[in-house]
N, CA, C, O and the ligand as a Tripos MOL2 file, in Angstrom:
@<TRIPOS>MOLECULE
protein
  237   235    60     0     0
PROTEIN
NO_CHARGES

@<TRIPOS>ATOM
      1 N           0.9100   -1.3830    0.0880 N.3       1 MET1
      2 CA         -0.0150    0.0310   -0.1250 C.3       1 MET1
      3 C           0.8370    1.1880   -0.0350 C.2       1 MET1
      4 O           1.7410    1.2220    0.7990 O.2       1 MET1
      5 N           0.6230    2.1080   -0.8060 N.am      2 ILE2
      6 CA          1.3570    3.3070   -1.0780 C.3       2 ILE2
      7 C           0.7780    4.4490   -0.4100 C.2       2 ILE2
      8 O          -0.3380    4.8150   -0.7790 O.2       2 ILE2
      9 N           1.3870    5.0820    0.5440 N.am      3 LYS3
     10 CA          0.8860    6.3350    1.0560 C.3       3 LYS3
     11 C           1.6410    7.4930    0.5510 C.2       3 LYS3
     12 O           2.8690    7.5790    0.5880 O.2       3 LYS3
     13 N           0.7970    8.4240    0.0530 N.am      4 GLY4
     14 CA          1.4310    9.7320   -0.4490 C.3       4 GLY4
     15 C           0.6420   10.7740   -0.1970 C.2       4 GLY4
     16 O          -0.4860   10.6900    0.2890 O.2       4 GLY4
     17 N           1.3240   11.9970   -0.5840 N.am      5 PRO5
     18 CA          0.6580   13.3250   -0.1950 C.3       5 PRO5
     19 C          -0.4920   13.5800   -1.1370 C.2       5 PRO5
     20 O          -0.7820   14.7490   -1.3950 O.2       5 PRO5
     21 N          -1.1790   12.5740   -1.6790 N.am      6 LYS6
     22 CA         -2.2710   12.7760   -2.6990 C.3       6 LYS6
     23 C          -3.4450   13.5570   -2.1290 C.2       6 LYS6
     24 O          -3.9380   13.3250   -1.0250 O.2       6 LYS6
     25 N          -3.8400   14.4730   -2.9460 N.am      7 THR7
     26 CA         -5.0220   15.1700   -2.4450 C.3       7 THR7
     27 C          -6.2460   14.4940   -3.1910 C.2       7 THR7
     28 O          -6.0990   14.1550   -4.3660 O.2       7 THR7
     29 N          -7.3630   14.3060   -2.5850 N.am      8 ARG8
     30 CA         -8.5090   13.7990   -3.2230 C.3       8 ARG8
     31 C          -9.7200   14.4780   -2.6640 C.2       8 ARG8
     32 O          -9.7170   15.0500   -1.5740 O.2       8 ARG8
     33 N         -10.7480   14.3900   -3.4540 N.am      9 PHE9
     34 CA        -12.1930   14.7630   -3.1010 C.3       9 PHE9
     35 C         -12.9410   13.5540   -2.3040 C.2       9 PHE9
     36 O         -12.8190   12.3880   -2.6790 O.2       9 PHE9
     37 N         -13.5840   13.8600   -1.3740 N.am     10 LEU10
     38 CA        -14.3580   12.6550   -0.7480 C.3      10 LEU10
     39 C         -15.7290   13.0770   -0.7040 C.2      10 LEU10
     40 O         -16.0570   14.2380   -0.4590 O.2      10 LEU10
     41 N         -16.6160   12.0430   -0.9630 N.am     11 LYS11
     42 CA        -17.9840   12.2860   -0.8830 C.3      11 LYS11
     43 C         -18.3990   11.7350    0.5160 C.2      11 LYS11
     44 O         -18.1370   10.5650    0.7950 O.2      11 LYS11
     45 N         -19.0330   12.5390    1.3930 N.am     12 VAL12
     46 CA        -19.4060   12.2460    2.6660 C.3      12 VAL12
     47 C         -20.6950   12.3520    2.9900 C.2      12 VAL12
     48 O         -21.4320   13.0810    2.3250 O.2      12 VAL12
     49 N         -21.1230   11.6900    3.9820 N.am     13 ARG13
     50 CA        -22.6010   11.9990    4.3380 C.3      13 ARG13
     51 C         -22.6140   12.4650    5.6920 C.2      13 ARG13
     52 O         -21.9720   11.8870    6.5690 O.2      13 ARG13
     53 N         -23.2850   13.4420    5.8960 N.am     14 CYS14
     54 CA        -23.3610   14.1270    7.2950 C.3      14 CYS14
     55 C         -24.0710   13.1420    8.4210 C.2      14 CYS14
     56 O         -25.0230   12.4270    8.1070 O.2      14 CYS14
     57 N         -23.6270   13.1620    9.5060 N.am     15 LYS15
     58 CA        -24.0990   12.3080   10.4940 C.3      15 LYS15
     59 C         -25.5170   12.8960   11.0350 C.2      15 LYS15
     60 O         -26.4760   12.2460   11.4490 O.2      15 LYS15
     61 N         -25.3840   14.2730   10.9190 N.am     16 GLY16
     62 CA        -26.5850   14.7410   11.6760 C.3      16 GLY16
     63 C         -27.9440   14.8370   10.6740 C.2      16 GLY16
     64 O         -29.0690   14.6200   11.1240 O.2      16 GLY16
     65 N         -27.7140   15.1650    9.3510 N.am     17 CYS17
     66 CA        -28.8460   15.1120    8.5460 C.3      17 CYS17
     67 C         -28.8540   14.4600    7.2840 C.2      17 CYS17
     68 O         -29.7250   14.6650    6.4380 O.2      17 CYS17
     69 N         -27.7470   13.5530    7.1190 N.am     18 ASN18
     70 CA        -27.7160   12.8390    5.9430 C.3      18 ASN18
     71 C         -27.4740   13.4090    4.7130 C.2      18 ASN18
     72 O         -27.5010   12.7520    3.6720 O.2      18 ASN18
     73 N         -27.2410   14.5850    4.7640 N.am     19 ASN19
     74 CA        -26.8330   15.3690    3.5210 C.3      19 ASN19
     75 C         -25.5200   15.0030    2.9790 C.2      19 ASN19
     76 O         -24.5030   14.9690    3.6710 O.2      19 ASN19
     77 N         -25.5610   14.7290    1.7320 N.am     20 GLU20
     78 CA        -24.2450   14.4030    1.1010 C.3      20 GLU20
     79 C         -23.4280   15.5690    0.5460 C.2      20 GLU20
     80 O         -24.0130   16.5130    0.0150 O.2      20 GLU20
     81 N         -22.2400   15.5410    0.6370 N.am     21 GLN21
     82 CA        -21.4570   16.7010    0.3310 C.3      21 GLN21
     83 C         -20.0720   16.2590   -0.1790 C.2      21 GLN21
     84 O         -19.5510   15.2380    0.2710 O.2      21 GLN21
     85 N         -19.4670   17.0250   -1.1200 N.am     22 ILE22
     86 CA        -18.0240   16.7190   -1.6530 C.3      22 ILE22
     87 C         -17.1680   17.7410   -0.8230 C.2      22 ILE22
     88 O         -17.3500   18.9580   -0.7940 O.2      22 ILE22
     89 N         -16.1910   17.0220   -0.1450 N.am     23 ILE23
     90 CA        -15.2360   17.7110    0.5080 C.3      23 ILE23
     91 C         -13.7940   17.3460    0.0210 C.2      23 ILE23
     92 O         -13.5260   16.2830   -0.5390 O.2      23 ILE23
     93 N         -12.8430   18.3970    0.3100 N.am     24 PHE24
     94 CA        -11.4400   17.9630    0.1150 C.3      24 PHE24
     95 C         -10.9500   17.2380    1.1920 C.2      24 PHE24
     96 O         -11.3700   17.4380    2.3320 O.2      24 PHE24
     97 N          -9.9400   16.2600    0.8850 N.am     25 ASN25
     98 CA         -9.4480   15.5470    2.0550 C.3      25 ASN25
     99 C          -8.3400   16.3440    2.9510 C.2      25 ASN25
    100 O          -8.0270   15.9900    4.0870 O.2      25 ASN25
    101 N          -7.8850   17.2870    2.3830 N.am     26 ARG26
    102 CA         -6.9770   18.0630    3.3600 C.3      26 ARG26
    103 C          -7.4300   19.6560    3.4210 C.2      26 ARG26
    104 O          -6.8970   20.6090    2.8540 O.2      26 ARG26
    105 N          -8.4620   19.6360    4.2000 N.am     27 PRO27
    106 CA         -9.0120   20.8210    4.4510 C.3      27 PRO27
    107 C          -8.1490   21.8470    5.1050 C.2      27 PRO27
    108 O          -7.4920   21.5520    6.1030 O.2      27 PRO27
    109 N          -8.1250   23.1400    4.5390 N.am     28 ALA28
    110 CA         -7.1320   24.1790    5.2480 C.3      28 ALA28
    111 C          -8.0130   24.7740    6.4050 C.2      28 ALA28
    112 O          -7.3790   25.3190    7.3080 O.2      28 ALA28
    113 N          -9.2330   24.7520    6.5000 N.am     29 THR29
    114 CA        -10.1900   25.1730    7.6280 C.3      29 THR29
    115 C         -11.2420   24.2190    7.7540 C.2      29 THR29
    116 O         -11.5900   23.4460    6.8610 O.2      29 THR29
    117 N         -11.7670   24.3060    8.9700 N.am     30 ARG30
    118 CA        -12.9880   23.3600    9.4160 C.3      30 ARG30
    119 C         -13.9620   23.4790    8.2970 C.2      30 ARG30
    120 O         -14.2380   24.5340    7.7270 O.2      30 ARG30
    121 N         -14.4830   22.2480    8.0200 N.am     31 VAL31
    122 CA        -15.5980   22.1350    6.9740 C.3      31 VAL31
    123 C         -16.7760   21.7290    7.7290 C.2      31 VAL31
    124 O         -16.7300   20.7760    8.5060 O.2      31 VAL31
    125 N         -17.9480   22.4910    7.5070 N.am     32 GLU32
    126 CA        -19.1690   22.0420    7.9950 C.3      32 GLU32
    127 C         -20.1680   21.6380    7.2050 C.2      32 GLU32
    128 O         -20.0710   21.8900    6.0040 O.2      32 GLU32
    129 N         -21.2470   20.9820    7.6660 N.am     33 CYS33
    130 CA        -22.3090   20.5520    6.6980 C.3      33 CYS33
    131 C         -22.9870   21.8200    6.1690 C.2      33 CYS33
    132 O         -23.1940   22.7510    6.9470 O.2      33 CYS33
    133 N         -23.3280   21.8940    4.9290 N.am     34 LEU34
    134 CA        -23.9200   23.1540    4.3960 C.3      34 LEU34
    135 C         -25.3740   23.1980    4.8910 C.2      34 LEU34
    136 O         -25.9420   24.2850    4.7850 O.2      34 LEU34
    137 N         -26.0060   22.2370    5.3810 N.am     35 VAL35
    138 CA        -27.3450   22.1270    5.7310 C.3      35 VAL35
    139 C         -27.5240   22.3070    7.2290 C.2      35 VAL35
    140 O         -28.2700   23.2120    7.6030 O.2      35 VAL35
    141 N         -26.9410   21.5700    8.0880 N.am     36 CYS36
    142 CA        -27.0680   21.7430    9.4660 C.3      36 CYS36
    143 C         -26.0030   22.1290   10.2280 C.2      36 CYS36
    144 O         -26.1780   22.2030   11.4440 O.2      36 CYS36
    145 N         -24.8000   22.4220    9.7040 N.am     37 GLY37
    146 CA        -23.6590   22.9200   10.2000 C.3      37 GLY37
    147 C         -22.8500   22.0620   11.1630 C.2      37 GLY37
    148 O         -22.0100   22.5490   11.9190 O.2      37 GLY37
    149 N         -23.1390   20.7570   11.1060 N.am     38 SER38
    150 CA        -22.2680   19.7980   12.0250 C.3      38 SER38
    151 C         -20.8060   19.9870   11.3900 C.2      38 SER38
    152 O         -20.5830   20.4580   10.2750 O.2      38 SER38
    153 N         -19.9040   19.5550   12.2630 N.am     39 LEU39
    154 CA        -18.4480   19.4820   11.8240 C.3      39 LEU39
    155 C         -18.3160   18.2520   10.8010 C.2      39 LEU39
    156 O         -18.7670   17.1430   11.0870 O.2      39 LEU39
    157 N         -17.7530   18.4890    9.7500 N.am     40 ILE40
    158 CA        -17.4900   17.2720    8.8430 C.3      40 ILE40
    159 C         -16.1050   16.9980    8.7250 C.2      40 ILE40
    160 O         -15.7560   15.8190    8.6670 O.2      40 ILE40
    161 N         -15.1610   18.0120    8.6740 N.am     41 ALA41
    162 CA        -13.7230   17.7070    8.6470 C.3      41 ALA41
    163 C         -13.0440   18.8740    9.4290 C.2      41 ALA41
    164 O         -13.6250   19.9550    9.5240 O.2      41 ALA41
    165 N         -11.9460   18.6880    9.9320 N.am     42 GLU42
    166 CA        -10.9930   19.7350   10.4160 C.3      42 GLU42
    167 C          -9.6410   19.5300   10.1210 C.2      42 GLU42
    168 O          -9.2210   18.3750   10.0720 O.2      42 GLU42
    169 N          -8.8300   20.5660    9.8980 N.am     43 PRO43
    170 CA         -7.4830   20.4360    9.4430 C.3      43 PRO43
    171 C          -6.5870   19.8060   10.6080 C.2      43 PRO43
    172 O          -6.8050   20.1150   11.7790 O.2      43 PRO43
    173 N          -5.6240   18.9600   10.2700 N.am     44 THR44
    174 CA         -4.8480   18.4690   11.4190 C.3      44 THR44
    175 C          -3.3440   18.2780   10.7400 C.2      44 THR44
    176 O          -2.9300   17.1770   10.3760 O.2      44 THR44
    177 N          -2.6500   19.4070   10.6320 N.am     45 GLY45
    178 CA         -1.3060   19.2340   10.0980 C.3      45 GLY45
    179 C          -1.3090   18.7800    8.5680 C.2      45 GLY45
    180 O          -1.5230   19.5620    7.6420 O.2      45 GLY45
    181 N          -1.0430   17.4020    8.4180 N.am     46 GLY46
    182 CA         -1.0770   16.7960    7.2250 C.3      46 GLY46
    183 C          -2.5110   16.6230    6.6170 C.2      46 GLY46
    184 O          -3.1680   17.5600    6.1640 O.2      46 GLY46
    185 N          -2.9070   15.3600    6.6580 N.am     47 LEU47
    186 CA         -4.3020   14.9050    6.1750 C.3      47 LEU47
    187 C          -5.2900   15.5640    7.2200 C.2      47 LEU47
    188 O          -5.0420   15.7030    8.4180 O.2      47 LEU47
    189 N          -6.3470   15.9130    6.6300 N.am     48 GLY48
    190 CA         -7.5170   16.4160    7.4890 C.3      48 GLY48
    191 C          -8.1570   15.3980    8.2190 C.2      48 GLY48
    192 O          -8.1570   14.2770    7.7100 O.2      48 GLY48
    193 N          -8.7420   15.5730    9.3870 N.am     49 SER49
    194 CA         -9.4770   14.6500    9.9980 C.3      49 SER49
    195 C         -10.8690   14.7680    9.7640 C.2      49 SER49
    196 O         -11.5410   15.7680   10.0180 O.2      49 SER49
    197 N         -11.3720   13.4540    9.1510 N.am     50 ILE50
    198 CA        -12.7900   13.4630    8.6600 C.3      50 ILE50
    199 C         -13.7590   13.0030    9.6590 C.2      50 ILE50
    200 O         -13.7710   11.8380   10.0560 O.2      50 ILE50
    201 N         -14.6190   13.9560   10.0930 N.am     51 ARG51
    202 CA        -15.4480   13.4960   11.1700 C.3      51 ARG51
    203 C         -16.8880   12.8940   10.9840 C.2      51 ARG51
    204 O         -17.7410   12.8280   11.8690 O.2      51 ARG51
    205 N         -17.0140   12.4720    9.7080 N.am     52 THR52
    206 CA        -18.3150   11.7940    9.3940 C.3      52 THR52
    207 C         -18.0080   10.7150    8.5100 C.2      52 THR52
    208 O         -16.8430   10.4110    8.2550 O.2      52 THR52
    209 N         -19.0580   10.0820    8.0000 N.am     53 LYS53
    210 CA        -18.8550    8.9710    7.1370 C.3      53 LYS53
    211 C         -18.5100    9.2010    5.5870 C.2      53 LYS53
    212 O         -19.1860    9.8830    4.8160 O.2      53 LYS53
    213 N         -17.4880    8.5970    5.3130 N.am     54 ILE54
    214 CA        -17.1130    8.7110    3.8450 C.3      54 ILE54
    215 C         -17.7200    7.6740    2.9870 C.2      54 ILE54
    216 O         -17.5670    6.4720    3.2050 O.2      54 ILE54
    217 N         -18.4130    8.1550    2.0030 N.am     55 ILE55
    218 CA        -19.4140    7.2570    1.1120 C.3      55 ILE55
    219 C         -18.3560    6.8160    0.0540 C.2      55 ILE55
    220 O         -18.3730    5.6360   -0.2950 O.2      55 ILE55
    221 N         -17.5000    7.6080   -0.4500 N.am     56 GLU56
    222 CA        -16.8340    7.5930   -1.7470 C.3      56 GLU56
    223 C         -15.5630    8.3770   -1.9370 C.2      56 GLU56
    224 O         -15.5320    9.5500   -1.5630 O.2      56 GLU56
    225 N         -14.5610    7.8360   -2.4670 N.am     57 VAL57
    226 CA        -13.3640    8.6850   -2.6090 C.3      57 VAL57
    227 C         -13.3620    8.8400   -4.2070 C.2      57 VAL57
    228 O         -13.5050    7.9260   -5.0190 O.2      57 VAL57
    229 N         -13.1820   10.0980   -4.4550 N.am     58 LEU58
    230 CA        -13.1560   10.5070   -5.7970 C.3      58 LEU58
    231 C         -11.7400   10.7970   -6.2340 C.2      58 LEU58
    232 O         -11.0140   11.4750   -5.5070 O.2      58 LEU58
    233 N         -11.3050   10.3060   -7.4080 N.am     59 GLU59
    234 CA        -10.0500   10.5710   -7.8580 C.3      59 GLU59
    235 C          -9.8500   11.5530   -8.8460 C.2      59 GLU59
    236 O          -8.7150   11.7950   -9.2560 O.2      59 GLU59
    237 ZN        -25.9310   18.1320    8.1600 Zn       60 ZN60
@<TRIPOS>BOND
     1     1     2 1
     2     2     3 1
     3     3     4 2
     4     3     5 am
     5     5     6 1
     6     6     7 1
     7     7     8 2
     8     7     9 am
     9     9    10 1
    10    10    11 1
    11    11    12 2
    12    11    13 am
    13    13    14 1
    14    14    15 1
    15    15    16 2
    16    15    17 am
    17    17    18 1
    18    18    19 1
    19    19    20 2
    20    19    21 am
    21    21    22 1
    22    22    23 1
    23    23    24 2
    24    23    25 am
    25    25    26 1
    26    26    27 1
    27    27    28 2
    28    27    29 am
    29    29    30 1
    30    30    31 1
    31    31    32 2
    32    31    33 am
    33    33    34 1
    34    34    35 1
    35    35    36 2
    36    35    37 am
    37    37    38 1
    38    38    39 1
    39    39    40 2
    40    39    41 am
    41    41    42 1
    42    42    43 1
    43    43    44 2
    44    43    45 am
    45    45    46 1
    46    46    47 1
    47    47    48 2
    48    47    49 am
    49    49    50 1
    50    50    51 1
    51    51    52 2
    52    51    53 am
    53    53    54 1
    54    54    55 1
    55    55    56 2
    56    55    57 am
    57    57    58 1
    58    58    59 1
    59    59    60 2
    60    59    61 am
    61    61    62 1
    62    62    63 1
    63    63    64 2
    64    63    65 am
    65    65    66 1
    66    66    67 1
    67    67    68 2
    68    67    69 am
    69    69    70 1
    70    70    71 1
    71    71    72 2
    72    71    73 am
    73    73    74 1
    74    74    75 1
    75    75    76 2
    76    75    77 am
    77    77    78 1
    78    78    79 1
    79    79    80 2
    80    79    81 am
    81    81    82 1
    82    82    83 1
    83    83    84 2
    84    83    85 am
    85    85    86 1
    86    86    87 1
    87    87    88 2
    88    87    89 am
    89    89    90 1
    90    90    91 1
    91    91    92 2
    92    91    93 am
    93    93    94 1
    94    94    95 1
    95    95    96 2
    96    95    97 am
    97    97    98 1
    98    98    99 1
    99    99   100 2
   100    99   101 am
   101   101   102 1
   102   102   103 1
   103   103   104 2
   104   103   105 am
   105   105   106 1
   106   106   107 1
   107   107   108 2
   108   107   109 am
   109   109   110 1
   110   110   111 1
   111   111   112 2
   112   111   113 am
   113   113   114 1
   114   114   115 1
   115   115   116 2
   116   115   117 am
   117   117   118 1
   118   118   119 1
   119   119   120 2
   120   119   121 am
   121   121   122 1
   122   122   123 1
   123   123   124 2
   124   123   125 am
   125   125   126 1
   126   126   127 1
   127   127   128 2
   128   127   129 am
   129   129   130 1
   130   130   131 1
   131   131   132 2
   132   131   133 am
   133   133   134 1
   134   134   135 1
   135   135   136 2
   136   135   137 am
   137   137   138 1
   138   138   139 1
   139   139   140 2
   140   139   141 am
   141   141   142 1
   142   142   143 1
   143   143   144 2
   144   143   145 am
   145   145   146 1
   146   146   147 1
   147   147   148 2
   148   147   149 am
   149   149   150 1
   150   150   151 1
   151   151   152 2
   152   151   153 am
   153   153   154 1
   154   154   155 1
   155   155   156 2
   156   155   157 am
   157   157   158 1
   158   158   159 1
   159   159   160 2
   160   159   161 am
   161   161   162 1
   162   162   163 1
   163   163   164 2
   164   163   165 am
   165   165   166 1
   166   166   167 1
   167   167   168 2
   168   167   169 am
   169   169   170 1
   170   170   171 1
   171   171   172 2
   172   171   173 am
   173   173   174 1
   174   174   175 1
   175   175   176 2
   176   175   177 am
   177   177   178 1
   178   178   179 1
   179   179   180 2
   180   179   181 am
   181   181   182 1
   182   182   183 1
   183   183   184 2
   184   183   185 am
   185   185   186 1
   186   186   187 1
   187   187   188 2
   188   187   189 am
   189   189   190 1
   190   190   191 1
   191   191   192 2
   192   191   193 am
   193   193   194 1
   194   194   195 1
   195   195   196 2
   196   195   197 am
   197   197   198 1
   198   198   199 1
   199   199   200 2
   200   199   201 am
   201   201   202 1
   202   202   203 1
   203   203   204 2
   204   203   205 am
   205   205   206 1
   206   206   207 1
   207   207   208 2
   208   207   209 am
   209   209   210 1
   210   210   211 1
   211   211   212 2
   212   211   213 am
   213   213   214 1
   214   214   215 1
   215   215   216 2
   216   215   217 am
   217   217   218 1
   218   218   219 1
   219   219   220 2
   220   219   221 am
   221   221   222 1
   222   222   223 1
   223   223   224 2
   224   223   225 am
   225   225   226 1
   226   226   227 1
   227   227   228 2
   228   227   229 am
   229   229   230 1
   230   230   231 1
   231   231   232 2
   232   231   233 am
   233   233   234 1
   234   234   235 1
   235   235   236 2
@<TRIPOS>SUBSTRUCTURE
     1 MET1         2 RESIDUE 1 A MET
     2 ILE2         6 RESIDUE 1 A ILE
     3 LYS3        10 RESIDUE 1 A LYS
     4 GLY4        14 RESIDUE 1 A GLY
     5 PRO5        18 RESIDUE 1 A PRO
     6 LYS6        22 RESIDUE 1 A LYS
     7 THR7        26 RESIDUE 1 A THR
     8 ARG8        30 RESIDUE 1 A ARG
     9 PHE9        34 RESIDUE 1 A PHE
    10 LEU10       38 RESIDUE 1 A LEU
    11 LYS11       42 RESIDUE 1 A LYS
    12 VAL12       46 RESIDUE 1 A VAL
    13 ARG13       50 RESIDUE 1 A ARG
    14 CYS14       54 RESIDUE 1 A CYS
    15 LYS15       58 RESIDUE 1 A LYS
    16 GLY16       62 RESIDUE 1 A GLY
    17 CYS17       66 RESIDUE 1 A CYS
    18 ASN18       70 RESIDUE 1 A ASN
    19 ASN19       74 RESIDUE 1 A ASN
    20 GLU20       78 RESIDUE 1 A GLU
    21 GLN21       82 RESIDUE 1 A GLN
    22 ILE22       86 RESIDUE 1 A ILE
    23 ILE23       90 RESIDUE 1 A ILE
    24 PHE24       94 RESIDUE 1 A PHE
    25 ASN25       98 RESIDUE 1 A ASN
    26 ARG26      102 RESIDUE 1 A ARG
    27 PRO27      106 RESIDUE 1 A PRO
    28 ALA28      110 RESIDUE 1 A ALA
    29 THR29      114 RESIDUE 1 A THR
    30 ARG30      118 RESIDUE 1 A ARG
    31 VAL31      122 RESIDUE 1 A VAL
    32 GLU32      126 RESIDUE 1 A GLU
    33 CYS33      130 RESIDUE 1 A CYS
    34 LEU34      134 RESIDUE 1 A LEU
    35 VAL35      138 RESIDUE 1 A VAL
    36 CYS36      142 RESIDUE 1 A CYS
    37 GLY37      146 RESIDUE 1 A GLY
    38 SER38      150 RESIDUE 1 A SER
    39 LEU39      154 RESIDUE 1 A LEU
    40 ILE40      158 RESIDUE 1 A ILE
    41 ALA41      162 RESIDUE 1 A ALA
    42 GLU42      166 RESIDUE 1 A GLU
    43 PRO43      170 RESIDUE 1 A PRO
    44 THR44      174 RESIDUE 1 A THR
    45 GLY45      178 RESIDUE 1 A GLY
    46 GLY46      182 RESIDUE 1 A GLY
    47 LEU47      186 RESIDUE 1 A LEU
    48 GLY48      190 RESIDUE 1 A GLY
    49 SER49      194 RESIDUE 1 A SER
    50 ILE50      198 RESIDUE 1 A ILE
    51 ARG51      202 RESIDUE 1 A ARG
    52 THR52      206 RESIDUE 1 A THR
    53 LYS53      210 RESIDUE 1 A LYS
    54 ILE54      214 RESIDUE 1 A ILE
    55 ILE55      218 RESIDUE 1 A ILE
    56 GLU56      222 RESIDUE 1 A GLU
    57 VAL57      226 RESIDUE 1 A VAL
    58 LEU58      230 RESIDUE 1 A LEU
    59 GLU59      234 RESIDUE 1 A GLU
    60 ZN60       237 GROUP 0 **** ****
């Protein structure tokens, strides 16, 4: 398994309202659900920390 500094887009589903949203996997700032405002991802140095369910990884 090769781990690299690849950036990807992720399709995620909000835990709060089931809204589906496309987010960047290395967010520079906190990402919140556009519908209910729940925290979806936050920046953590390298890879962002995804706080909700990832449905799909888009390449
Ligand atoms: Zn939501």
